[in-house]
mmCIF file of the N, C-alpha and C atoms, coordinates in Angstrom:
data_MODEL
# 
_entry.id   MODEL 
# 
loop_
_atom_site.group_PDB 
_atom_site.id 
_atom_site.type_symbol 
_atom_site.label_atom_id 
_atom_site.label_alt_id 
_atom_site.label_comp_id 
_atom_site.label_asym_id 
_atom_site.label_entity_id 
_atom_site.label_seq_id 
_atom_site.pdbx_PDB_ins_code 
_atom_site.Cartn_x 
_atom_site.Cartn_y 
_atom_site.Cartn_z 
_atom_site.occupancy 
_atom_site.B_iso_or_equiv 
_atom_site.pdbx_formal_charge 
_atom_site.auth_seq_id 
_atom_site.auth_comp_id 
_atom_site.auth_asym_id 
_atom_site.auth_atom_id 
_atom_site.pdbx_PDB_model_num 
ATOM 1   N N  . MET A 1 1  ? 12.994  -16.749 -5.219  1.00 0.00 ? 1  MET A N  1 
ATOM 2   C CA . MET A 1 1  ? 12.550  -18.170 -5.951  1.00 0.00 ? 1  MET A CA 1 
ATOM 3   C C  . MET A 1 1  ? 13.786  -18.048 -7.274  1.00 0.00 ? 1  MET A C  1 
ATOM 4   N N  . ARG A 1 2  ? 13.909  -17.183 -8.359  1.00 0.00 ? 2  ARG A N  1 
ATOM 5   C CA . ARG A 1 2  ? 14.600  -17.491 -8.861  1.00 0.00 ? 2  ARG A CA 1 
ATOM 6   C C  . ARG A 1 2  ? 15.673  -17.808 -8.825  1.00 0.00 ? 2  ARG A C  1 
ATOM 7   N N  . HIS A 1 3  ? 16.679  -17.623 -7.516  1.00 0.00 ? 3  HIS A N  1 
ATOM 8   C CA . HIS A 1 3  ? 17.672  -18.521 -6.548  1.00 0.00 ? 3  HIS A CA 1 
ATOM 9   C C  . HIS A 1 3  ? 17.982  -19.089 -6.798  1.00 0.00 ? 3  HIS A C  1 
ATOM 10  N N  . HIS A 1 4  ? 16.646  -19.738 -5.569  1.00 0.00 ? 4  HIS A N  1 
ATOM 11  C CA . HIS A 1 4  ? 16.400  -21.109 -5.131  1.00 0.00 ? 4  HIS A CA 1 
ATOM 12  C C  . HIS A 1 4  ? 15.927  -22.118 -6.446  1.00 0.00 ? 4  HIS A C  1 
ATOM 13  N N  . LYS A 1 5  ? 15.894  -21.672 -7.766  1.00 0.00 ? 5  LYS A N  1 
ATOM 14  C CA . LYS A 1 5  ? 15.502  -22.761 -8.665  1.00 0.00 ? 5  LYS A CA 1 
ATOM 15  C C  . LYS A 1 5  ? 16.734  -22.889 -9.552  1.00 0.00 ? 5  LYS A C  1 
ATOM 16  N N  . ASP A 1 6  ? 17.544  -21.803 -9.352  1.00 0.00 ? 6  ASP A N  1 
ATOM 17  C CA . ASP A 1 6  ? 19.075  -21.945 -10.678 1.00 0.00 ? 6  ASP A CA 1 
ATOM 18  C C  . ASP A 1 6  ? 19.796  -22.701 -9.728  1.00 0.00 ? 6  ASP A C  1 
ATOM 19  N N  . HIS A 1 7  ? 19.734  -22.727 -8.029  1.00 0.00 ? 7  HIS A N  1 
ATOM 20  C CA . HIS A 1 7  ? 20.487  -23.699 -7.184  1.00 0.00 ? 7  HIS A CA 1 
ATOM 21  C C  . HIS A 1 7  ? 20.312  -25.432 -7.268  1.00 0.00 ? 7  HIS A C  1 
ATOM 22  N N  . LEU A 1 8  ? 19.236  -25.363 -7.326  1.00 0.00 ? 8  LEU A N  1 
ATOM 23  C CA . LEU A 1 8  ? 18.341  -26.770 -7.468  1.00 0.00 ? 8  LEU A CA 1 
ATOM 24  C C  . LEU A 1 8  ? 18.721  -27.182 -9.116  1.00 0.00 ? 8  LEU A C  1 
ATOM 25  N N  . LEU A 1 9  ? 19.074  -26.200 -10.534 1.00 0.00 ? 9  LEU A N  1 
ATOM 26  C CA . LEU A 1 9  ? 19.347  -27.095 -11.318 1.00 0.00 ? 9  LEU A CA 1 
ATOM 27  C C  . LEU A 1 9  ? 20.055  -27.398 -11.372 1.00 0.00 ? 9  LEU A C  1 
ATOM 28  N N  . ARG A 1 10 ? 21.792  -26.908 -10.667 1.00 0.00 ? 10 ARG A N  1 
ATOM 29  C CA . ARG A 1 10 ? 22.708  -27.362 -10.703 1.00 0.00 ? 10 ARG A CA 1 
ATOM 30  C C  . ARG A 1 10 ? 23.113  -28.131 -9.895  1.00 0.00 ? 10 ARG A C  1 
ATOM 31  N N  . GLU A 1 11 ? 21.772  -28.487 -9.235  1.00 0.00 ? 11 GLU A N  1 
ATOM 32  C CA . GLU A 1 11 ? 22.506  -29.865 -8.048  1.00 0.00 ? 11 GLU A CA 1 
ATOM 33  C C  . GLU A 1 11 ? 21.481  -30.845 -8.857  1.00 0.00 ? 11 GLU A C  1 
ATOM 34  N N  . ASP A 1 12 ? 21.384  -32.378 -7.695  1.00 0.00 ? 12 ASP A N  1 
ATOM 35  C CA . ASP A 1 12 ? 20.941  -33.342 -8.113  1.00 0.00 ? 12 ASP A CA 1 
ATOM 36  C C  . ASP A 1 12 ? 18.826  -33.303 -8.542  1.00 0.00 ? 12 ASP A C  1 
ATOM 37  N N  . ILE A 1 13 ? 18.546  -33.521 -9.796  1.00 0.00 ? 13 ILE A N  1 
ATOM 38  C CA . ILE A 1 13 ? 17.051  -33.021 -9.819  1.00 0.00 ? 13 ILE A CA 1 
ATOM 39  C C  . ILE A 1 13 ? 16.525  -34.249 -8.986  1.00 0.00 ? 13 ILE A C  1 
ATOM 40  N N  . ASP A 1 14 ? 17.435  -34.750 -8.138  1.00 0.00 ? 14 ASP A N  1 
ATOM 41  C CA . ASP A 1 14 ? 16.636  -35.875 -7.510  1.00 0.00 ? 14 ASP A CA 1 
ATOM 42  C C  . ASP A 1 14 ? 16.192  -35.290 -5.773  1.00 0.00 ? 14 ASP A C  1 
ATOM 43  N N  . ASN A 1 15 ? 16.771  -34.100 -5.689  1.00 0.00 ? 15 ASN A N  1 
ATOM 44  C CA . ASN A 1 15 ? 16.847  -33.737 -4.244  1.00 0.00 ? 15 ASN A CA 1 
ATOM 45  C C  . ASN A 1 15 ? 14.823  -33.283 -3.870  1.00 0.00 ? 15 ASN A C  1 
ATOM 46  N N  . PRO A 1 16 ? 15.051  -33.280 -2.812  1.00 0.00 ? 16 PRO A N  1 
ATOM 47  C CA . PRO A 1 16 ? 13.606  -33.741 -2.542  1.00 0.00 ? 16 PRO A CA 1 
ATOM 48  C C  . PRO A 1 16 ? 12.883  -32.787 -2.455  1.00 0.00 ? 16 PRO A C  1 
ATOM 49  N N  . GLU A 1 17 ? 13.738  -30.832 -2.451  1.00 0.00 ? 17 GLU A N  1 
ATOM 50  C CA . GLU A 1 17 ? 13.150  -29.676 -2.564  1.00 0.00 ? 17 GLU A CA 1 
ATOM 51  C C  . GLU A 1 17 ? 12.555  -29.114 -3.655  1.00 0.00 ? 17 GLU A C  1 
ATOM 52  N N  . TYR A 1 18 ? 13.231  -30.325 -4.518  1.00 0.00 ? 18 TYR A N  1 
ATOM 53  C CA . TYR A 1 18 ? 12.683  -29.570 -6.252  1.00 0.00 ? 18 TYR A CA 1 
ATOM 54  C C  . TYR A 1 18 ? 12.022  -28.892 -6.643  1.00 0.00 ? 18 TYR A C  1 
ATOM 55  N N  . GLU A 1 19 ? 11.090  -30.083 -6.259  1.00 0.00 ? 19 GLU A N  1 
ATOM 56  C CA . GLU A 1 19 ? 9.599   -30.290 -6.560  1.00 0.00 ? 19 GLU A CA 1 
ATOM 57  C C  . GLU A 1 19 ? 8.630   -29.188 -6.607  1.00 0.00 ? 19 GLU A C  1 
ATOM 58  N N  . PRO A 1 20 ? 9.051   -28.824 -4.914  1.00 0.00 ? 20 PRO A N  1 
ATOM 59  C CA . PRO A 1 20 ? 7.456   -28.109 -4.700  1.00 0.00 ? 20 PRO A CA 1 
ATOM 60  C C  . PRO A 1 20 ? 8.629   -26.924 -5.029  1.00 0.00 ? 20 PRO A C  1 
ATOM 61  N N  . ILE A 1 21 ? 9.450   -26.182 -4.936  1.00 0.00 ? 21 ILE A N  1 
ATOM 62  C CA . ILE A 1 21 ? 9.708   -24.863 -5.050  1.00 0.00 ? 21 ILE A CA 1 
ATOM 63  C C  . ILE A 1 21 ? 10.083  -24.773 -6.875  1.00 0.00 ? 21 ILE A C  1 
ATOM 64  N N  . MET A 1 22 ? 10.257  -25.718 -7.738  1.00 0.00 ? 22 MET A N  1 
ATOM 65  C CA . MET A 1 22 ? 9.523   -25.592 -8.921  1.00 0.00 ? 22 MET A CA 1 
ATOM 66  C C  . MET A 1 22 ? 8.333   -25.066 -8.981  1.00 0.00 ? 22 MET A C  1 
ATOM 67  N N  . LYS A 1 23 ? 7.466   -25.798 -8.396  1.00 0.00 ? 23 LYS A N  1 
ATOM 68  C CA . LYS A 1 23 ? 6.090   -25.317 -8.254  1.00 0.00 ? 23 LYS A CA 1 
ATOM 69  C C  . LYS A 1 23 ? 5.316   -24.053 -7.632  1.00 0.00 ? 23 LYS A C  1 
ATOM 70  N N  . ARG A 1 24 ? 6.432   -23.861 -7.054  1.00 0.00 ? 24 ARG A N  1 
ATOM 71  C CA . ARG A 1 24 ? 6.117   -22.935 -6.067  1.00 0.00 ? 24 ARG A CA 1 
ATOM 72  C C  . ARG A 1 24 ? 6.664   -21.517 -7.035  1.00 0.00 ? 24 ARG A C  1 
ATOM 73  N N  . TYR A 1 25 ? 8.064   -21.737 -7.701  1.00 0.00 ? 25 TYR A N  1 
ATOM 74  C CA . TYR A 1 25 ? 8.463   -21.045 -8.819  1.00 0.00 ? 25 TYR A CA 1 
ATOM 75  C C  . TYR A 1 25 ? 6.935   -20.333 -10.225 1.00 0.00 ? 25 TYR A C  1 
ATOM 76  N N  . SER A 1 26 ? 6.790   -21.546 -10.740 1.00 0.00 ? 26 SER A N  1 
ATOM 77  C CA . SER A 1 26 ? 5.977   -21.994 -11.846 1.00 0.00 ? 26 SER A CA 1 
ATOM 78  C C  . SER A 1 26 ? 4.617   -21.029 -11.450 1.00 0.00 ? 26 SER A C  1 
ATOM 79  N N  . ALA A 1 27 ? 3.978   -20.570 -9.942  1.00 0.00 ? 27 ALA A N  1 
ATOM 80  C CA . ALA A 1 27 ? 2.998   -20.141 -9.926  1.00 0.00 ? 27 ALA A CA 1 
ATOM 81  C C  . ALA A 1 27 ? 3.209   -18.777 -9.217  1.00 0.00 ? 27 ALA A C  1 
ATOM 82  N N  . LEU A 1 28 ? 4.337   -18.527 -9.461  1.00 0.00 ? 28 LEU A N  1 
ATOM 83  C CA . LEU A 1 28 ? 5.066   -17.354 -8.865  1.00 0.00 ? 28 LEU A CA 1 
ATOM 84  C C  . LEU A 1 28 ? 4.936   -16.749 -10.229 1.00 0.00 ? 28 LEU A C  1 
ATOM 85  N N  . SER A 1 29 ? 6.001   -16.969 -11.220 1.00 0.00 ? 29 SER A N  1 
ATOM 86  C CA . SER A 1 29 ? 5.549   -16.915 -12.642 1.00 0.00 ? 29 SER A CA 1 
ATOM 87  C C  . SER A 1 29 ? 4.261   -16.669 -13.356 1.00 0.00 ? 29 SER A C  1 
ATOM 88  N N  . GLU A 1 30 ? 2.963   -17.557 -13.302 1.00 0.00 ? 30 GLU A N  1 
ATOM 89  C CA . GLU A 1 30 ? 1.914   -17.244 -13.641 1.00 0.00 ? 30 GLU A CA 1 
ATOM 90  C C  . GLU A 1 30 ? 1.619   -16.343 -12.560 1.00 0.00 ? 30 GLU A C  1 
ATOM 91  N N  . GLU A 1 31 ? 0.981   -15.963 -11.686 1.00 0.00 ? 31 GLU A N  1 
ATOM 92  C CA . GLU A 1 31 ? 1.175   -14.369 -11.202 1.00 0.00 ? 31 GLU A CA 1 
ATOM 93  C C  . GLU A 1 31 ? 1.805   -13.374 -11.424 1.00 0.00 ? 31 GLU A C  1 
ATOM 94  N N  . TYR A 1 32 ? 2.597   -13.189 -11.545 1.00 0.00 ? 32 TYR A N  1 
ATOM 95  C CA . TYR A 1 32 ? 3.493   -11.856 -12.169 1.00 0.00 ? 32 TYR A CA 1 
ATOM 96  C C  . TYR A 1 32 ? 2.966   -11.474 -13.326 1.00 0.00 ? 32 TYR A C  1 
ATOM 97  N N  . ALA A 1 33 ? 3.259   -12.980 -14.400 1.00 0.00 ? 33 ALA A N  1 
ATOM 98  C CA . ALA A 1 33 ? 2.433   -12.560 -15.604 1.00 0.00 ? 33 ALA A CA 1 
ATOM 99  C C  . ALA A 1 33 ? 1.374   -11.919 -15.274 1.00 0.00 ? 33 ALA A C  1 
ATOM 100 N N  . GLN A 1 34 ? 0.329   -12.381 -14.736 1.00 0.00 ? 34 GLN A N  1 
ATOM 101 C CA . GLN A 1 34 ? -1.265  -11.757 -14.434 1.00 0.00 ? 34 GLN A CA 1 
ATOM 102 C C  . GLN A 1 34 ? -1.118  -10.602 -14.672 1.00 0.00 ? 34 GLN A C  1 
ATOM 103 N N  . VAL A 1 35 ? -0.735  -10.197 -13.344 1.00 0.00 ? 35 VAL A N  1 
ATOM 104 C CA . VAL A 1 35 ? -0.306  -8.652  -12.526 1.00 0.00 ? 35 VAL A CA 1 
ATOM 105 C C  . VAL A 1 35 ? 0.486   -7.560  -14.316 1.00 0.00 ? 35 VAL A C  1 
ATOM 106 N N  . ARG A 1 36 ? 1.524   -8.156  -14.324 1.00 0.00 ? 36 ARG A N  1 
ATOM 107 C CA . ARG A 1 36 ? 1.970   -7.685  -15.472 1.00 0.00 ? 36 ARG A CA 1 
ATOM 108 C C  . ARG A 1 36 ? 1.011   -7.075  -16.531 1.00 0.00 ? 36 ARG A C  1 
ATOM 109 N N  . HIS A 1 37 ? -0.145  -8.442  -17.427 1.00 0.00 ? 37 HIS A N  1 
ATOM 110 C CA . HIS A 1 37 ? -0.912  -8.417  -17.952 1.00 0.00 ? 37 HIS A CA 1 
ATOM 111 C C  . HIS A 1 37 ? -2.161  -7.139  -17.155 1.00 0.00 ? 37 HIS A C  1 
ATOM 112 N N  . ASN A 1 38 ? -2.349  -7.642  -16.178 1.00 0.00 ? 38 ASN A N  1 
ATOM 113 C CA . ASN A 1 38 ? -3.405  -6.370  -15.714 1.00 0.00 ? 38 ASN A CA 1 
ATOM 114 C C  . ASN A 1 38 ? -2.793  -4.992  -15.589 1.00 0.00 ? 38 ASN A C  1 
ATOM 115 N N  . LEU A 1 39 ? -2.101  -4.509  -15.462 1.00 0.00 ? 39 LEU A N  1 
ATOM 116 C CA . LEU A 1 39 ? -1.482  -3.645  -14.943 1.00 0.00 ? 39 LEU A CA 1 
ATOM 117 C C  . LEU A 1 39 ? -1.165  -3.180  -16.920 1.00 0.00 ? 39 LEU A C  1 
ATOM 118 N N  . GLU A 1 40 ? -0.948  -3.307  -17.218 1.00 0.00 ? 40 GLU A N  1 
ATOM 119 C CA . GLU A 1 40 ? -1.111  -3.070  -18.615 1.00 0.00 ? 40 GLU A CA 1 
ATOM 120 C C  . GLU A 1 40 ? -2.557  -2.910  -18.956 1.00 0.00 ? 40 GLU A C  1 
ATOM 121 N N  . ASN A 1 41 ? -3.215  -3.987  -19.186 1.00 0.00 ? 41 ASN A N  1 
ATOM 122 C CA . ASN A 1 41 ? -4.271  -3.272  -19.469 1.00 0.00 ? 41 ASN A CA 1 
ATOM 123 C C  . ASN A 1 41 ? -4.973  -1.926  -18.867 1.00 0.00 ? 41 ASN A C  1 
ATOM 124 N N  . SER A 1 42 ? -4.487  -1.750  -17.280 1.00 0.00 ? 42 SER A N  1 
ATOM 125 C CA . SER A 1 42 ? -5.494  -0.312  -17.177 1.00 0.00 ? 42 SER A CA 1 
ATOM 126 C C  . SER A 1 42 ? -4.305  0.792   -17.482 1.00 0.00 ? 42 SER A C  1 
ATOM 127 N N  . SER A 1 43 ? -3.478  0.213   -18.129 1.00 0.00 ? 43 SER A N  1 
ATOM 128 C CA . SER A 1 43 ? -2.387  1.965   -18.662 1.00 0.00 ? 43 SER A CA 1 
ATOM 129 C C  . SER A 1 43 ? -2.785  2.012   -19.820 1.00 0.00 ? 43 SER A C  1 
ATOM 130 N N  . MET A 1 44 ? -3.550  0.772   -20.225 1.00 0.00 ? 44 MET A N  1 
ATOM 131 C CA . MET A 1 44 ? -4.177  1.726   -21.982 1.00 0.00 ? 44 MET A CA 1 
ATOM 132 C C  . MET A 1 44 ? -5.428  1.911   -21.155 1.00 0.00 ? 44 MET A C  1 
ATOM 133 N N  . LYS A 1 45 ? -6.428  1.670   -20.204 1.00 0.00 ? 45 LYS A N  1 
ATOM 134 C CA . LYS A 1 45 ? -7.641  1.556   -19.911 1.00 0.00 ? 45 LYS A CA 1 
ATOM 135 C C  . LYS A 1 45 ? -7.675  3.857   -19.670 1.00 0.00 ? 45 LYS A C  1 
ATOM 136 N N  . GLN A 1 46 ? -6.830  4.176   -18.715 1.00 0.00 ? 46 GLN A N  1 
ATOM 137 C CA . GLN A 1 46 ? -5.763  5.130   -18.678 1.00 0.00 ? 46 GLN A CA 1 
ATOM 138 C C  . GLN A 1 46 ? -5.775  5.946   -19.538 1.00 0.00 ? 46 GLN A C  1 
ATOM 139 N N  . GLN A 1 47 ? -5.192  5.727   -20.167 1.00 0.00 ? 47 GLN A N  1 
ATOM 140 C CA . GLN A 1 47 ? -4.785  5.985   -21.711 1.00 0.00 ? 47 GLN A CA 1 
ATOM 141 C C  . GLN A 1 47 ? -5.865  6.764   -22.851 1.00 0.00 ? 47 GLN A C  1 
ATOM 142 N N  . ASP A 1 48 ? -6.711  5.747   -22.348 1.00 0.00 ? 48 ASP A N  1 
ATOM 143 C CA . ASP A 1 48 ? -7.933  5.853   -23.180 1.00 0.00 ? 48 ASP A CA 1 
ATOM 144 C C  . ASP A 1 48 ? -8.953  6.725   -22.823 1.00 0.00 ? 48 ASP A C  1 
ATOM 145 N N  . MET A 1 49 ? -9.085  6.627   -21.387 1.00 0.00 ? 49 MET A N  1 
ATOM 146 C CA . MET A 1 49 ? -9.616  7.620   -20.345 1.00 0.00 ? 49 MET A CA 1 
ATOM 147 C C  . MET A 1 49 ? -9.436  9.114   -20.762 1.00 0.00 ? 49 MET A C  1 
ATOM 148 N N  . GLN A 1 50 ? -7.695  9.482   -20.356 1.00 0.00 ? 50 GLN A N  1 
ATOM 149 C CA . GLN A 1 50 ? -7.370  10.906  -20.937 1.00 0.00 ? 50 GLN A CA 1 
ATOM 150 C C  . GLN A 1 50 ? -8.048  10.853  -22.132 1.00 0.00 ? 50 GLN A C  1 
ATOM 151 N N  . MET A 1 51 ? -7.986  10.211  -23.214 1.00 0.00 ? 51 MET A N  1 
ATOM 152 C CA . MET A 1 51 ? -7.997  10.995  -24.276 1.00 0.00 ? 51 MET A CA 1 
ATOM 153 C C  . MET A 1 51 ? -9.444  11.302  -24.531 1.00 0.00 ? 51 MET A C  1 
ATOM 154 N N  . LYS A 1 52 ? -10.215 10.767  -23.804 1.00 0.00 ? 52 LYS A N  1 
ATOM 155 C CA . LYS A 1 52 ? -11.807 10.984  -23.705 1.00 0.00 ? 52 LYS A CA 1 
ATOM 156 C C  . LYS A 1 52 ? -12.179 11.853  -23.611 1.00 0.00 ? 52 LYS A C  1 
ATOM 157 N N  . MET A 1 53 ? -11.228 12.869  -22.414 1.00 0.00 ? 53 MET A N  1 
ATOM 158 C CA . MET A 1 53 ? -11.362 13.756  -21.381 1.00 0.00 ? 53 MET A CA 1 
ATOM 159 C C  . MET A 1 53 ? -11.250 14.799  -21.634 1.00 0.00 ? 53 MET A C  1 
ATOM 160 N N  . MET A 1 54 ? -9.333  14.780  -22.586 1.00 0.00 ? 54 MET A N  1 
ATOM 161 C CA . MET A 1 54 ? -9.239  15.633  -23.612 1.00 0.00 ? 54 MET A CA 1 
ATOM 162 C C  . MET A 1 54 ? -10.193 16.017  -24.741 1.00 0.00 ? 54 MET A C  1 
ATOM 163 N N  . GLY A 1 55 ? -10.983 14.971  -25.762 1.00 0.00 ? 55 GLY A N  1 
ATOM 164 C CA . GLY A 1 55 ? -11.356 15.792  -26.165 1.00 0.00 ? 55 GLY A CA 1 
ATOM 165 C C  . GLY A 1 55 ? -12.953 16.105  -25.417 1.00 0.00 ? 55 GLY A C  1 
ATOM 166 N N  . LEU A 1 56 ? -13.734 15.438  -24.899 1.00 0.00 ? 56 LEU A N  1 
ATOM 167 C CA . LEU A 1 56 ? -14.469 16.598  -23.971 1.00 0.00 ? 56 LEU A CA 1 
ATOM 168 C C  . LEU A 1 56 ? -14.373 17.634  -23.716 1.00 0.00 ? 56 LEU A C  1 
ATOM 169 N N  . GLU A 1 57 ? -12.864 18.009  -22.850 1.00 0.00 ? 57 GLU A N  1 
ATOM 170 C CA . GLU A 1 57 ? -12.743 19.356  -22.461 1.00 0.00 ? 57 GLU A CA 1 
ATOM 171 C C  . GLU A 1 57 ? -12.884 20.425  -23.893 1.00 0.00 ? 57 GLU A C  1 
ATOM 172 N N  . LYS A 1 58 ? -12.357 20.153  -24.981 1.00 0.00 ? 58 LYS A N  1 
ATOM 173 C CA . LYS A 1 58 ? -11.801 20.421  -26.383 1.00 0.00 ? 58 LYS A CA 1 
ATOM 174 C C  . LYS A 1 58 ? -13.853 20.329  -26.491 1.00 0.00 ? 58 LYS A C  1 
ATOM 175 N N  . GLU A 1 59 ? -14.539 19.747  -26.610 1.00 0.00 ? 59 GLU A N  1 
ATOM 176 C CA . GLU A 1 59 ? -15.897 20.469  -27.006 1.00 0.00 ? 59 GLU A CA 1 
ATOM 177 C C  . GLU A 1 59 ? -16.381 21.535  -26.142 1.00 0.00 ? 59 GLU A C  1 
ATOM 178 N N  . VAL A 1 60 ? -15.977 21.130  -24.490 1.00 0.00 ? 60 VAL A N  1 
ATOM 179 C CA . VAL A 1 60 ? -16.513 22.311  -23.588 1.00 0.00 ? 60 VAL A CA 1 
ATOM 180 C C  . VAL A 1 60 ? -16.502 23.559  -23.951 1.00 0.00 ? 60 VAL A C  1 
ATOM 181 N N  . SER A 1 61 ? -14.648 23.822  -24.415 1.00 0.00 ? 61 SER A N  1 
ATOM 182 C CA . SER A 1 61 ? -14.599 24.502  -24.582 1.00 0.00 ? 61 SER A CA 1 
ATOM 183 C C  . SER A 1 61 ? -15.022 25.043  -26.284 1.00 0.00 ? 61 SER A C  1 
ATOM 184 N N  . HIS A 1 62 ? -15.442 24.679  -26.600 1.00 0.00 ? 62 HIS A N  1 
ATOM 185 C CA . HIS A 1 62 ? -16.129 24.960  -28.074 1.00 0.00 ? 62 HIS A CA 1 
ATOM 186 C C  . HIS A 1 62 ? -16.698 25.377  -28.361 1.00 0.00 ? 62 HIS A C  1 
ATOM 187 N N  . ARG A 1 63 ? -17.879 24.768  -26.782 1.00 0.00 ? 63 ARG A N  1 
ATOM 188 C CA . ARG A 1 63 ? -19.628 25.287  -26.743 1.00 0.00 ? 63 ARG A CA 1 
ATOM 189 C C  . ARG A 1 63 ? -19.459 26.435  -25.872 1.00 0.00 ? 63 ARG A C  1 
ATOM 190 N N  . MET A 1 64 ? -18.737 26.596  -25.101 1.00 0.00 ? 64 MET A N  1 
ATOM 191 C CA . MET A 1 64 ? -18.810 28.141  -24.140 1.00 0.00 ? 64 MET A CA 1 
ATOM 192 C C  . MET A 1 64 ? -18.246 29.498  -25.009 1.00 0.00 ? 64 MET A C  1 
ATOM 193 N N  . LYS A 1 65 ? -17.044 28.963  -26.136 1.00 0.00 ? 65 LYS A N  1 
ATOM 194 C CA . LYS A 1 65 ? -16.993 30.713  -27.317 1.00 0.00 ? 65 LYS A CA 1 
ATOM 195 C C  . LYS A 1 65 ? -18.271 30.129  -28.260 1.00 0.00 ? 65 LYS A C  1 
ATOM 196 N N  . ILE A 1 66 ? -19.413 29.365  -28.169 1.00 0.00 ? 66 ILE A N  1 
ATOM 197 C CA . ILE A 1 66 ? -20.465 29.737  -29.087 1.00 0.00 ? 66 ILE A CA 1 
ATOM 198 C C  . ILE A 1 66 ? -21.243 30.425  -27.757 1.00 0.00 ? 66 ILE A C  1 
ATOM 199 N N  . ILE A 1 67 ? -21.692 29.952  -26.722 1.00 0.00 ? 67 ILE A N  1 
ATOM 200 C CA . ILE A 1 67 ? -21.999 30.445  -26.489 1.00 0.00 ? 67 ILE A CA 1 
ATOM 201 C C  . ILE A 1 67 ? -21.900 32.355  -25.736 1.00 0.00 ? 67 ILE A C  1 
ATOM 202 N N  . GLU A 1 68 ? -20.427 32.022  -26.042 1.00 0.00 ? 68 GLU A N  1 
ATOM 203 C CA . GLU A 1 68 ? -20.108 33.619  -25.596 1.00 0.00 ? 68 GLU A CA 1 
ATOM 204 C C  . GLU A 1 68 ? -19.803 34.488  -26.765 1.00 0.00 ? 68 GLU A C  1 
ATOM 205 N N  . GLN A 1 69 ? -19.526 34.024  -27.971 1.00 0.00 ? 69 GLN A N  1 
ATOM 206 C CA . GLN A 1 69 ? -20.121 34.356  -29.254 1.00 0.00 ? 69 GLN A CA 1 
ATOM 207 C C  . GLN A 1 69 ? -22.188 34.969  -29.201 1.00 0.00 ? 69 GLN A C  1 
ATOM 208 N N  . GLU A 1 70 ? -22.758 34.062  -28.872 1.00 0.00 ? 70 GLU A N  1 
ATOM 209 C CA . GLU A 1 70 ? -24.578 34.981  -28.734 1.00 0.00 ? 70 GLU A CA 1 
ATOM 210 C C  . GLU A 1 70 ? -24.699 35.440  -28.072 1.00 0.00 ? 70 GLU A C  1 
ATOM 211 N N  . ASN A 1 71 ? -23.758 35.367  -26.884 1.00 0.00 ? 71 ASN A N  1 
ATOM 212 C CA . ASN A 1 71 ? -24.092 36.685  -25.933 1.00 0.00 ? 71 ASN A CA 1 
ATOM 213 C C  . ASN A 1 71 ? -23.896 37.474  -25.788 1.00 0.00 ? 71 ASN A C  1 
ATOM 214 N N  . ALA A 1 72 ? -22.799 37.837  -26.779 1.00 0.00 ? 72 ALA A N  1 
ATOM 215 C CA . ALA A 1 72 ? -21.971 39.103  -27.832 1.00 0.00 ? 72 ALA A CA 1 
ATOM 216 C C  . ALA A 1 72 ? -23.331 39.670  -28.371 1.00 0.00 ? 72 ALA A C  1 
ATOM 217 N N  . VAL A 1 73 ? -23.261 38.850  -29.555 1.00 0.00 ? 73 VAL A N  1 
ATOM 218 C CA . VAL A 1 73 ? -24.630 39.297  -29.872 1.00 0.00 ? 73 VAL A CA 1 
ATOM 219 C C  . VAL A 1 73 ? -25.557 39.736  -29.898 1.00 0.00 ? 73 VAL A C  1 
ATOM 220 N N  . ASP A 1 74 ? -26.162 39.241  -28.515 1.00 0.00 ? 74 ASP A N  1 
ATOM 221 C CA . ASP A 1 74 ? -27.201 39.865  -28.399 1.00 0.00 ? 74 ASP A CA 1 
ATOM 222 C C  . ASP A 1 74 ? -27.448 40.896  -27.634 1.00 0.00 ? 74 ASP A C  1 
ATOM 223 N N  . SER A 1 75 ? -25.745 41.669  -26.539 1.00 0.00 ? 75 SER A N  1 
ATOM 224 C CA . SER A 1 75 ? -25.738 42.130  -25.732 1.00 0.00 ? 75 SER A CA 1 
ATOM 225 C C  . SER A 1 75 ? -26.252 43.397  -26.884 1.00 0.00 ? 75 SER A C  1 
# 
């Protein structure tokens, strides 16, 4: 699409193909921007979830140590 757009810009704007291709290029550019935005959001959510998982794993590890210490004292 970019190639067609660049080619048409070099030619006469009165070319009958100009407007449909420019509309399609515009629509594809908007769709691309939306997909990129969604990927960035997904990436941020994944990083957030990873941080939460690490926090939960740390908490579980801490609680397991407490349980082990309590079991050692009871023995």
